[in-house]
C-alpha positions in Angstrom: 1.1 2.5 -8.9 0.8 0.3 -5.8 -1.6 -2.5 -4.8 -3.3 -3.4 -1.5 -5.1 -6.6 -0.5 -6.6 -8.1 2.7 -7.4 -11.7 3.7 -9.4 -13.2 6.5 -9.0 -16.9 7.4 -12.0 -19.1 7.4 -11.5 -20.0 11.0 -11.2 -16.3 12.0 -7.8 -16.8 13.6 -5.9 -14.5 11.1 -6.6 -11.1 9.6 -3.7 -10.2 7.3 -3.0 -7.6 4.6 -0.2 -6.6 2.2 0.7 -3.9 -0.2 3.3 -3.0 -2.8 5.0 0.4 -3.2 5.4 0.9 -6.9 7.0 4.2 -8.0 9.4 5.6 -10.6 11.2 8.2 -8.7 14.1 8.0 -6.3 13.2 8.6 -2.6 14.4 7.6 0.8 12.2 5.3 2.8 12.5 5.0 6.6 10.5 3.1 9.2 9.7 5.2 12.3 8.4 4.1 15.7 6.0 6.8 16.7 5.3 6.7 20.5 2.2 7.6 22.4 1.7 11.0 23.9 4.0 12.7 21.4 3.2 15.4 18.8 3.7 14.1 15.3 5.4 17.1 13.9 7.8 17.3 16.8 9.1 13.9 15.9 9.3 14.2 12.1 11.2 17.5 11.8 14.8 17.9 12.8 14.5 21.3 14.3 12.1 24.2 15.1 13.2 26.2 12.0 12.0 23.4 9.7 8.7 23.1 11.5 8.1 26.9 11.6 8.6 27.1 7.8 6.3 24.2 7.3 3.6 25.4 9.6 3.7 28.9 8.1 3.0 27.4 4.7 -0.1 25.5 5.8 -2.9 26.2 8.3 -2.6 22.7 9.6 -3.8 20.9 12.8 -1.4 19.5 15.3 -2.3 16.4 17.3 -1.0 14.3 20.2 -0.8 10.5 19.7 -3.3 8.4 21.6 -1.7 5.2 20.2 1.8 4.2 19.3 2.4 3.0 15.7 4.9 2.1 13.1 5.1 4.4 10.2 6.8 3.8 6.8 7.8 7.3 5.6 9.1 8.4 2.3 11.0 11.7 2.1 10.4 14.1 -0.8 12.5 17.1 -1.6 10.8 20.5 -1.9 12.8 22.9 -4.1 12.0 26.1 -2.1 13.3 24.5 1.2 16.5 22.9 2.2 14.9 19.9 3.9 12.7 17.0 2.9 9.1 16.7 3.8 8.1 13.3 5.5 5.2 11.5 3.9 3.5 8.7 5.7 3.0 6.0 3.0 2.1 3.0 5.2 1.8 1.9 8.8 0.1 0.0 11.6 -0.7 0.9 15.2 -0.6 -1.0 18.5 -4.3 -1.9 18.1 -3.8 -3.6 14.7 -5.2 -0.7 12.6 -3.3 -0.1 9.4 -3.3 2.7 6.9 -1.9 2.9 3.3 -1.4 5.7 0.9 -1.7 4.9 -2.8 -1.3 7.1 -5.9 -4.5 8.4 -7.4 -3.9 10.8 -10.4 -7.4 12.4 -10.3 -7.6 13.2 -6.6 -9.3 16.5 -6.0 -9.0 17.7 -2.4 -11.2 20.2 -0.5 -10.1 23.7 0.1 -8.9 24.7 3.6 -11.8 25.1 6.1 -11.3 26.9 9.4 -14.4 25.2 10.9 -12.7 21.8 10.7 -9.3 20.2 11.4 -7.2 20.7 8.3 -5.0 17.7 7.8 -2.5 17.5 4.9 -3.2 14.5 2.7 0.4 13.3 3.1 -0.2 13.0 6.8 -3.7 11.6 6.9 -2.4 8.1 7.6 -0.3 9.3 10.4 -3.2 11.2 12.0 -5.6 8.2 11.8 -3.1 5.7 13.2 -2.3 8.1 16.1 -6.0 8.6 17.0 -8.0 5.6 16.0 -8.2 1.9 17.0 -10.8 0.6 14.6 -12.3 1.4 11.2 -15.5 2.6 13.0 -13.2 5.1 14.8 -11.8 6.2 11.4 -15.3 6.8 10.1 -16.2 9.0 13.1 -12.9 10.8 13.0 -13.1 11.7 9.4 -16.4 13.6 10.0 -14.5 16.4 11.7 -11.5 16.4 9.3 -10.8 18.4 6.2 -8.1 16.8 4.1 -6.1 19.3 2.0 -3.3 19.1 -0.5 0.0 20.9 -0.6 0.0 24.6 -1.2 0.3 25.5 -4.9 3.2 27.8 -3.9 5.3 24.7 -3.3 4.8 23.5 -6.9 4.0 20.1 -5.4 0.9 17.9 -5.9 0.8 14.4 -4.5 -2.5 12.9 -5.6 -3.5 10.1 -3.2 -6.3 7.9 -1.9 -6.2 5.7 1.1 -7.2 2.3 2.6 -7.5 1.6 6.3 -8.0 -1.9 7.8 -8.5 -3.1 11.4 -8.0 -6.3 13.5 -11.6 -7.5 12.8 -11.0 -7.4 9.0 -13.0 -4.3 8.3 -11.7 -1.9 5.7 -12.4 1.7 4.6 -11.3 3.3 1.4 -11.1 7.1 1.3 -11.0 9.1 -2.0 -11.4 12.7 -3.0 -13.5 13.7 -6.0 -14.8 17.1 -7.0 -13.4 18.6 -3.8 -15.3 16.2 -1.6 -14.4 13.1 0.4 -15.9 9.8 -0.7 -15.7 6.6 1.3 -16.3 2.9 0.6 -16.2 -0.2 2.9 -14.9 -3.2 0.9 -14.7 -6.7 2.3 -11.3 -7.4 0.8 -9.3 -4.2 1.3 -8.3 -4.2 -2.4 -7.1 -0.9 -3.8 -4.8 0.1 -6.7 -4.9 3.4 -8.5 -7.0 5.1 -11.3 -9.9 5.0 -11.8 -12.0 5.8 -8.8 -13.2 2.8 -6.7 -16.7 2.7 -8.0 -15.5 2.5 -11.6 -13.1 -0.3 -10.6 -16.1 -2.3 -9.3 -17.9 -1.8 -12.6 -14.9 -3.1 -14.6 -14.5 -6.0 -12.1 -18.1 -7.2 -13.0 -16.7 -8.3 -16.5 -14.8 -11.0 -14.7 -17.6 -12.5 -12.6 -17.3 -15.9 -14.4 -13.7 -16.4 -13.4 -13.2 -19.2 -10.8 -10.4 -21.2 -9.2 -12.0 -24.4 -10.4 -10.5 -25.9 -13.5 -12.8 -26.3 -16.5 -13.9 -29.8 -17.5 -11.8 -31.5 -20.0 -11.6 -34.7 -22.0 -8.5 -36.9 -21.6 -7.8 -38.9 -24.7 -5.0 -41.3 -24.1 -4.6 -42.7 -27.7 -5.8 -39.7 -29.8 -4.0 -36.5 -29.2 -6.1 -34.7 -31.9 -9.2 -35.0 -29.7 -7.5 -34.0 -26.4 -8.7 -30.8 -24.9 -6.5 -30.9 -21.8 -6.1 -27.2 -21.1 -6.4 -27.8 -17.4 -4.7 -26.3 -14.4 -5.6 -22.7 -14.1 -8.2 -22.9 -16.8 -10.9 -21.6 -14.4 -9.3 -18.2 -14.6 -9.3 -18.2 -18.5 -12.9 -17.0 -18.7 -15.7 -18.0 -21.0 -13.9 -16.5 -23.9 -10.2 -16.3 -24.3 -9.7 -12.5 -24.1 -11.8 -12.3 -20.9 -9.3 -14.3 -18.7 -7.5 -13.0 -15.7 -5.5 -9.9 -16.9 -1.8 -10.1 -16.3 -0.5 -6.6 -17.2 0.6 -4.0 -14.6 -2.2 -1.4 -15.2 -4.2 -0.4 -12.2 -7.4 -1.9 -13.6 -5.7 -5.3 -14.2 -4.0 -5.4 -10.8 -7.4 -4.5 -9.2 -9.0 -7.5 -10.9 -6.2 -9.9 -10.0 -6.1 -8.7 -6.4 -9.9 -9.0 -6.1 -10.0 -12.5 -7.5 -7.1 -13.7 -5.4 -8.9 -12.3 -2.3 -11.6 -14.9 -2.9 -9.1 -17.8 -2.3 -10.0 -20.4 0.3 -7.7 -19.0 3.0 -6.9 -21.3 5.9 -4.1 -20.8 8.4 -3.0 -22.9 11.4 -0.3 -20.5 12.5 1.4 -17.2 11.7 3.7 -18.7 9.1 0.8 -20.1 7.1 -0.8 -16.7 7.0 2.3 -14.7 6.1 3.6 -17.0 3.4 0.1 -17.3 1.9 -0.4 -13.5 1.4 3.3 -13.1 0.4 2.7 -15.4 -2.5 -0.3 -13.4 -3.5 1.3 -10.0 -3.3 4.3 -11.2 -5.3 2.0 -11.9 -8.2 1.0 -8.2 -8.0 4.5 -6.7 -7.9 6.0 -4.8 -10.9 9.5 -6.1 -11.8 12.2 -3.6 -12.8 12.3 -2.9 -16.5 8.8 -4.1 -17.3 7.4 -0.6 -17.6 9.1 1.9 -19.9 7.8 5.5 -20.5 6.6 6.3 -24.0 9.3 8.4 -25.7 6.6 11.0 -26.7 5.7 11.6 -23.0 9.3 12.4 -21.9 9.3 16.1 -22.9 12.5 16.6 -24.9 12.7 13.2 -26.5 16.5 13.2 -26.9 17.4 14.8 -23.6 14.9 13.7 -20.9 14.7 10.1 -22.0 18.4 9.7 -21.5 18.2 11.0 -17.9 16.0 8.1 -16.9 17.8 5.1 -15.4 16.1 1.7 -15.3 16.2 1.3 -11.5 15.1 4.7 -10.3 13.3 6.2 -13.3 10.8 3.6 -14.4 7.9 2.5 -12.2 8.6 -0.8 -10.4 8.0 -2.3 -6.9 10.4 -0.7 -4.5 9.2 -2.5 -1.4 6.3 -4.5 0.0 4.8 -4.7 3.5 2.8 -7.5 5.1 0.6 -6.7 8.2 -0.7 -9.2 10.7 -3.6 -7.2 12.2 -4.6 -10.0 14.4 -2.9 -13.3 13.6 -3.4 -15.9 16.3 -3.4 -13.0 18.9 -0.3 -11.3 17.5 0.2 -8.0 15.7 3.3 -8.0 13.4 4.6 -5.9 10.6 6.9 -7.3 7.9 8.7 -5.7 5.0 11.1 -6.5 2.2 12.6 -4.4 -0.6 13.4 -4.7 -4.2 17.1 -5.1 -3.4 16.6 -7.4 -0.5 13.8 -10.1 -0.6 14.7 -11.3 2.9 11.5 -10.8 5.1 12.1 -8.4 8.0 9.7 -8.8 11.0 8.8 -6.3 13.7 6.6 -7.5 16.6 4.3 -4.6 17.7 3.4 -6.5 20.8 7.0 -6.3 22.0 7.5 -2.5 21.5 7.6 -0.1 24.3 5.3 2.6 22.9 6.2 5.1 25.7 9.7 5.6 24.4 11.1 7.3 21.3 13.7 5.7 19.1 15.8 6.3 16.0 14.2 5.4 12.6 15.1 2.2 10.7 16.4 2.9 7.2 15.0 0.4 4.8 18.2 0.4 2.8 20.2 -0.5 6.0 18.9 -4.0 5.8 20.1 -4.6 2.3 23.4 -6.1 3.4 22.3 -9.7 4.2 20.0 -10.4 1.3 20.4 -14.2 1.2 21.2 -17.2 3.5 24.1 -19.3 2.4 24.0 -23.1 2.6 27.2 -25.0 2.8 27.7 -28.7 2.2 30.1 -30.3 4.8 32.4 -33.1 3.8 
């Protein structure tokens, strides 16, 4: 699952993006501050033994960070090891470049290549944020990179595709098909999941007639039988009823909704305008808990496995969202909120000392104060 979207204000004062993290499994999410001049793997692994096991499994390239960045990491357990592998799901660096990982079931990665830098797909976002400042930099950097998947010996396959956006509002989508890397440069940073991006664009053409402008109607004050006042929002209903804006949670439908919403007349006079605007849009793309239930015939043993699923951790739903101000009135900010805590948490990248390391922020640690209480005084 997952949805990403980007907006640029008409006056050019704000470039802002947002994404959902939709998933059905239970995993830990932590926010790391990754400083400059550090080696990524030195930061993410707890000890040399863990890293030695990891590096032995993969012929991977190490790198030193040219830029500091915030990294939203998920941690996945690998059965053959006693520790969890960190996976960079989202992040933004000090230059306003963001990177996002989204699920892509049909991703087919290249094989390891000793003539290029082999980067694990789960660490591509981290590598790009550490070494690039703009989307143009990303394009150049990817020419010398070979993105590979987990070794089959780990019995793990995390199919992904990626979207990167910079402070100028440029975006780059990176996908892997037939063992080759394919890139696209959209104007709106919209990405969901299956199918591949080019197929999403073909499907999107079906909705070209949708508009924000209401359809013309006739208002009949004295004769309700002649009234055709199907007004507010009717521009998105399409020429024919079944061709309106789709509202289900499938990747195709979310792609259409996000793409159409990205066409909104976006104006912002301050940071709050920008953040609240895109927050409203991303909330329409979230997947509420309980609205997706696996088909009983796809649960293996119908009687046993279905009972092991619990509503909150087993079924796909939005676990958290992030909002990124790449360049909003001269500021670079990163916001997030979780399914358990809708209170918006803000991190100002301009105020961070990128030369120093720090302890990670646990998303769940912010779930205590999830509302603001208002009292009436006598």
